[in-house]
N, C-alpha and C positions, 0 to 999 in steps of 0.2 A: 283028940283024934288025930293021929299021926299023917304028916305032910311027908309027898312023896319026893323022892330026888327030883323028880322033873317036873313036880311043881315048887320045889325048892328053887331051882335054876329060873324058872319064868317069874318070879316074885324078887328073885336078884336082878332079872333082866331087868322089869319094870322098876325096877329102884333105880339102878344105872340111868335108865331112858329118862326117868323123873330129874334124876340129879344132872342131866346132860340137859334136858329141856332147861333149867334152872340157870344153869350156867352160860345158856345162850342169851335166854334174858338180859341176865346179868354184864353179856358183852356189847347187848345193843345199848342197855340203857347209859352207858359208856359212851355211847354217840349219841348221847340227848344235845340236841340245841335249841337254842330260841330262834324262832321267826320272824319275832315282834308279835306284839297286841296292837289290837284295835279298840279305841274307847270311842264314846261319846260323852262329849263334854261340854255341857250348856247347849246342846241340840246341835253341836257341831262336829262332822264325825272324824278322829284324827289315829292314827298311826304311831303307835311308840316305839324306835329303831330299837334293832338288839343290840347296837352297837352305842357304847359309851362312849361319852365325851370328855371323861375327867370323872372326878371324886371330891367329895366336899366333906368337910368334919361341920358337926352339927350335934344338935341336941333334940331327941327323937321330942320329949316333949314339948320343945320349942312350937314345934308342928302339929300341935293336937290338932289345932281348928282349923288347919287345912283340909280337904275332904282328899280323900283314897280312895283307890279303886286296887285290888290285888296287890296291895304294898306299894303303890306308885303313887305319888302327891304332885302335882302341878305347880310349877315355880319359875320364878326369874330370874336371868343372870344378864346384870348390867355391868360391861367393861366400858373402859375408854375415859377414866377418872372423872365421869359423870357427878358433882357435887349431889348430897342428898335434897338439898331443896330443890332441885331439877328433877327430881326423878316422876314426880308426879305430871309435869308438861312431858316427858321424853314417855313416858306409858300410853298418855293420853295419843300421841300423836303415831307410837307403834300400832294402835289399835284400828288407824285409820289408813297408814300406809301400807301395812302387810296382813295381806289374808289368812295368814297362819295365826297369827298371835290376837287373842282377846284376854280382856281384864281379867278373864278370872286367872289367871295365870299369874297374876300379883298379889296373891293372897301371902307368898314367901320370896322374896326377893334377894339373891346375892348381888352385893353392890362392891364395886371394887373402887372404894374412894380414891379421890386426888390428893397430892401434897403425900405421897408416898406414903400413906397411913396403910395398915394391913385392910384387906377384903371385910367386908361386914354383910349379915345376912338381916335384913328388916324382916319381921313378920307379923303376921295377923291382921294388920290394919291396910286399907286399899289407901294405896299413894292419891287416889283421890281426891282425897279427905286431907284437911291441911297438912299432916304430916305424918308419918312412916311411924311405926312405934320404935323402941328405941331396946326392943331383943335384937343384941346382935350377938351372931358366930362367925369364929373368925372362919375363912376361906384357904385353904393350901394352894388349889391351883387355879391363876387366873387366867388363865389363856384360853380358857372356855369361852367361845363364841357368846356374844350376847343373844338374847332373845327367850323363848319358849323352852320348857324342858319337862318331861316327867323323874322325878327323882325317886330312886328304887331306895326306899326306907331302909332294909336291910342292911344293904351295902356301903348309901351313899354316893352311888353312882348317877351319875344324869342323863339321861337319853334322850338325846332329839326327836323334834316330833315332826309329822307330814300330814299335813289337811288332805281329808280324800274327798275326791272328785266321781262323779259319774261319769264315763266315755258315753254319753248318749247318742254320740253322731257313730260310733263303732268305728275309731280313725285310729286304736289300738291294736297291736296284738300280744301285747305283753308288758306290764308295768313294773318299772325296777327300780331299785336302789341300786347306792355304790356298797361295796364293802370294803373293810379298810386293807385290803390287798391289791387295792387298784382294778379288782373286778365288780362286778353286778351278780344281783340277785334277785330273783321275783318278789315283789310287795306280797307278801300276806293277808292282805285283807279283803273285804267285799263289802259294798255298802248297797242300801237298795236300788235295782235298778233292772229296767228289762232289757236282758240279752246282753248285758253292756258290762265291759271291763271295770276295776276301780284305778284311780291313777293316785299316788301320793305325790306332795309337792312339799320341800322342805321350806321352812321361814326364811324370807330372805334376810332376816336379821340377823342370821349366823355367817354373811358373806360383808367383807369389803371390798369395792372395785381399788385397783392400783394399776401402775402402771405395768404390770409383770401380770395380773389380773382382771384385764378389763371388760369380761365377761362374769366375773363373780356373780353369784347368784341369779344367773338367766336360765330362766327353765327352757329345755329345750328336747326336742321329740327327735328322733332318729329313725328313717325309713329304715324297713326292714329287709334293706341290701346290705347294710353296714353291718362289718363283724364286731361283735364287743368283746370283751373277755369276760367268759362264765356265762355266756349267753347261746341259746342256740337258735340259729336262725333258718327262716323258711321261704323267701324268696315269695311269697307268696304260695306255695306249695305244699300240702301237707305232708305230701311224702319226703321230700326233701326234709322237711322239719325234722321226722321221725328217723331217717337213716344216719343222719349226721350228730357228731356228740359237738357239745357246746366249744365255743372258739377258745384257743389260749391267746388270741392278741387281739385287740383293740386296732383298726385301721389307723395309717397317721392321719388322716383329714380330721376323723373323731375324737383323734390324742390331742390335736392340737386345741380343741374347743375345750375340753375335759381340764388341759392346761393351764388355758386362761379362764378357767372358773365357772365352767359353763355346768349347770345340774341336769345331767339325764334322768328324764322322768319315764321315758318307754319308748320301745319300740313301735313304729307304726306302720300300717297295711300300705302295700302295693297290689299294683296290679300283678298279674304272676310273672316274674321273671322279668319285671319291669318292659313289660308290652303293651303296647296301647289296649287299654280293654273299655269294654263299656257295660255299667250297671245293668242287671237284672239277667242281659242276654250273653254274658261272657264270665263273668264272675262264680266261678263253680265252688272250687275249695273253700271259698272264704267270702262274705257278704262283704259287697262295697261298702263304703264308709258313705254318710249322710251329708250332704250339703246344707251348709246352714242358713242359707240364704234363700228369700223367696217362699216358695212353701214349703220347703225341705226335702223336695223329689226332685231336684235339677241333678242331674250327674256334674258328680265331683272331678269330671275329667281326669285321666292317671298320666306317667304309674305314679307319681306321686300324691296318689289321692287322700290318705289318711295325713300326711303332712299340710295341705290345702283346706281342710274339713276343719281339724281340730285348729290352724291357727284365725280361721274366721269365726269358729264356735267360741273357743273359751278365752277368756282376758285372764286365766290363770297362768295361761302357756305363751311365752313372749316368742320363742321361734321353732322353727322347725329346721329340716337339713333331708333334702329329697336330693334327685338326680336328673339332669335330662341330656337325654340324650336325642330325642325327636320333637320335644316340647312339653316332656314329663315335669316339668317346675312350672313353665309358663303357661300352659294352660288351665292347672288346679288356681295359679294366681288370677288368672283372667276372669275364671267363672265364679272363683269365688272373691273377688271384690278385697286383694291384697297384693302386698309388693312381692315380686319373687324374680329371680335372676339365674339364667343361665351365662355362666361365665367364660371369659376366654379359654381356649381350650389350652388342657395340660399344666393349669397354674399349682396343682397339688397331687399330690400321690395318691390313686386310688387304689392302691394295695389292701388288701383286704374287705376288697366290697366286691360284689360278686357283678360282672360285666356283662351289659348287653353289647355292647361294642366300645373297644379300649381305643377304636380311633375316633370315635364320637360320643363319648360316656364324659360329664362334668358333672361335678355336684354343687350344688346350688339351693339358697335360701328361700324360705318365703316366712315373710314376717310382717305385720302392722305398722312398726316404727323403723323408720330411715336410719335412728340413728343407732338404734341396735343392730342395723344390718350393715352399716359401716363398721361396728366394730367385730362383727362375727365375720365379713370378709377380709379384714385386716389381719384378723388370726389365724383364717384357714388357710389365705393364701399367701400368708408371709411376705418373707420380701419379691413377690413375684404381684405383688398387688400394689399399681400406683395410684395412693393414699390420695386426696386432696382436702382432706379434712381440714388442715393448718395450712392452706393456699385459698387465696383468690382465683377460682378457676378464670380465664378467658375462653367462655364459651364458644363455639363454633357457630357462623352466623348463617351457615350455609344448613338448612332444614326440610331434607328429600322427604318425600311421603308416598306410601305406595300404598294403591288399593284403598286411598281416602277418598270418603264420597267428594261431590263437587258442588251440592247443595245438600242443603240439612232436610230433606225429606222425612226424616224420624226424629223422635228426643234424642236417641243413641248419637245420630247422625251428629247432628246439633253439640252435643257435648265434645263428638272427638272437632269436631270444625271450630269450635271454641278455646279449645285447648290449644290448639297448634296455632291459632292467633296470638293466643296469650304467650306461649312460649316464645315464637318469634319476636316478640315485643319486647319481652324478658332479656334476651339475647341481643337484641338489636338487631335482628337477621331476616333472610329472606326465606319465604316457603315456597319448594321448587317441588312439584309432582314428578315423579320418575315414571317411566315405561322401563321397565329393566330389559326386557324384552330386543324392544327399542336399541336402546344403549349396546348391547349386547351384539345386536347386528353389525351395528356402527364401528366397534372395538373390539371384539374376541378373537383371542389368539387364534392365529394361524393352524394349531393342530385340533382345533375344532372342527375344521372343515365346513360345510353347511349346516350342521347341526344346529338347531333354536335351544336355548334353554331348557325349555320343555323337553323338547329329546332328547337331548346331552345326558339329562338327570333324572329321567321319568324312572328309573330302576337304579340309581345309587343308592339313593338310603337302603331300600328292600334288598341288595343285595350285601352292602356291608354287614349289616346286624345280621342277617339270616345266617352269614356264612361263618362270622365271627362268632355269634353265641352257639351256634351247634357245635363249634369245635372245642370249644372254651366252657360251656355250662353242660350242654344236651348231653354229648358224647358221653363222658367222664361221670354223668349223674345217670347214664341209664345202665354202664357197664359195673358202677358200685350197686345199684339197687339190685339188678339181675345176679350179683354176686351173693345179695344178702337173701334173695326172695325166690331161689330154684331157677334164675332163667326169666321171671317175669319182669314186664316194664311197669313203671311207675302212672301212676294217671296224670296228665297235663290237660291243663284249660284249651278250650279250641281256638283260642288266638295264637299262644306260641305255636301249639299242632301247626296249624296255617303255614306260618310262616316258616317253619322249621322246613316244612314239607316242601314249600319252594324252593330253600336255600340246597336241600337236596337235590332237585332238577340242574341245580347250574354248575358249570365246570370250575375247576380251581382259577382258570383263567379270568371268569368273569370278575371275582374279587380283584383281580390286579386291574382289569379295564375300571371297574369302579374308584378305585383307588386314584387312577388317573383321572378322572372327571371330575372326583371329586379337588383335585389339586388344581384343574384347569381353572372351575370355578374359582376357588379359592384365592389362586394369585391374581386373576381377573378384576374381582370384584374389590381387594385390596388393596389393586393399584390404582383402577379406574374409576372404583365408585365410592369407595369410602377409605381413602390412604390414612397411614398416622400423618403427623406434621410433627418436627422435632422440639417445640416449645412446648414442655413439660407440662405447663398450667394450662393447654389447649388441648395435647395429646391427639384428637382426631380432629379431620378436615372439616365433619360436618357430622350430623345426627341425622339417623335415619329413623322412620317412625311408620309403623303400621297398626292399624287394628289390630286388639288381642281380643274382644270380647264388645259385645254390644246387646247384651240385656237378653240376649235369645233364647226360648224352652228349649232345654232337653231333658225333658221328663223320665226316669229312669222306670218306668211302669211301661213302657214299649218293649214289643219284642220286634227285634231287630234281621236284617239275614244273615245268613251266616259270614263269619268273619273269610275278609282277605287279605290281599297283601298290600301295604302300604305304599305303593306306587305312587308315583306323580312329583311335580317342585311347587310350592306354594312360598310364600312369607316368612311362612316360619322354619324352613328348610335354608335360608338364607345364613343365620347365623351358625347351624350346624356343620356346614361345607365350606362356610370363611372363616371359621373356630373365633370369629368376633363374639364382643359380650350385647348380650340381648336381656335389656331388664324392663320388667312388664310396671308398671304405674297405674295403679286404681283411678278413676277420675270421676265417678259419679254411678247413679241407678237410673233405672229405668224403669217404667210400671207396663208389667207385662199379664194377659189373662191367662189367670191358671185354670186346667179343666179339674184340677184337682178340687181346687176350695170354692171355684167358680166367683173368684176375685182375683183383682187385679193385685199382684205382686211385685214386688221390686228385686229387679236381678241388676246386677252388677255392668258397668261400661269401665273397658280399661285401653292401654296402649302399650304397645311395645315399642320401646328404643334400641335403638344400636349403634354403638360408636365403633372406631376404629380397634384393630384387636390388640389387646394391651391397656384400653382407654377405660376400665373397666369402674375406677376410681371415679372417673369423670361423671358418670351418671347415678351413683349413687349420692355426690355431691349434691349432682342436680335436682335431684327429690329434695333434698335435704333444704335446698334453697327456694324451690319453688312451695313448697310446704310452708317457710320462714313469708312469702310474699302471698301465700294466701289461694293460691293457681290450684295446688290440688290441696286434699285433706289426709288425714293420718284416718285410716277404717278402723271402726271401732269393732268387738266381735258382737256379733249376733245375727239375727236374721234381716237386719238390713245394715248399712253401712254407716248409720249413723247410730248402730246399739239398738236398735228394737227387739225387744225379745222375741225367743225363737220359736217360731210356730208351733213346732210340735213341745215345746215346752211350756207354753203360756200358758197352762190351767193349774201345770202346775206350781208355777210361779205365784198365780194370782192365788192359790190355796195357801201359799207360803206368808203372804201377804195377811192376809186374811187373819191368822194365826194370834 
């Protein structure tokens, strides 16, 4: 049967279409790239990085008894001139000190021996026995760090491993790993969990602390207002995340931490645009993290909610960086029983960080260990940080207290009073209760007129944050969103909207008036109440204390009134306006009856301590010295400060114990 010209043309067109389709497939295949591989090894979930640490030469037959998955075999690299006889002891130590390493990686050990000998690979016998096998293969690359790896048999490439953990508190918005070009990409792995991300942490064995890298191997979470190269940010807003491309730069504050060896494991949740929000009632775009302390349903405070919840919950995370404008680090630190700091203002550049108010914004840490706290402060604040780590301080002997109890009517009050008494004895000083309004009435500047502190500063904070953020964040965001969405506006949570609306009612002159009010208070407080001293070993004329948390219930399953504007002046605003350091110390915990569990649950008690502007190092050193003296303790991760199991995880942990 003859084929018509039209049918011939159709057949030819179809043929060309098929060829074009095949060509497109070929082009797409050329862009194929690995994003890593997740495996389960001896009931532990791991992620194999797609980025090789180097190659080794070996005979494949020598690894025949080592288990394999998709062409990858678990191996160990040992550097540092370790003698063969000491390998067994070293491996035993690693299995107890590093949460990523396990004995299963010791089936094949690449050993760089001492005495200038060539590196060797020990195969097939666990070093926990009397001696490794004599089956040895030469390694050409001796610069690969010690630790666990997965060896790709076909290429000889060694790939670092990450242990995978469930973010069951909902603290993170994205899990990240570094790329060789100095950027970050999403960790593509998922372990079982209920509506939670999976976070990967690298072995601590890969990293060695040096003078240049004092944070080597320290795992850190980053608040989702800090921009990271290669990563999209949200500022707690889904429309923002979808509108803007990934960042091309990492800001200087975070870059300093990276350069010092810190290992970023993910971006962490913030309340929207770093405004203060309450769980359930205010968090709309994203779900608020869960506070692990007590019954697990206390509000995490904000805006550094993810930072506080994660450090309090996870012993595999060392530290988190948040930000504090009006209490966004100190609040989470207090209610979750960890250390946290609002530093002296303007110690480090906040370029490439979303602003709430450049006039008031500061970067701060949430951490369990004061030693890591000191190291992180020294790195991020650089020359602006007056460290006393290597100096014997002359602690101020004047201890001023504000809003402290006079008698111990509650257990929390007893803890606060016992601490201030112990502090006074430790520094050889005297406790002086302060009436700030009274002091102001006596020594206020003439420019203040008849205004009390409460009157002068009632609208100062609200005016500054709303006027500055609407100009710097909201207005360009609305403009960009409208341009991309046919004039539409994006969704914004109730709290930012209510605050921005207030700012819109104010004339520009109100902002200048607020700056003047802030300066009046700052100059007065820093000269009359907490002036500095010239002796660098003392730095501050006194220590200024106020209660940060007292174990009170603030359940997240409670509906609240519509959000308002953050008017008023309180103890927590002092450091905001005066630009002085304000550090939170956990002191203990008290029993509080939970309406959820119908049991008494333990909730944290904490104190805020301020010093003169620029005396940040004094407060961190004080935490270390009080710890050494037994006056305070290092809080543990868990449901209590003593490390008890987290209530929401208790059944799972018990099940694991019985396997």
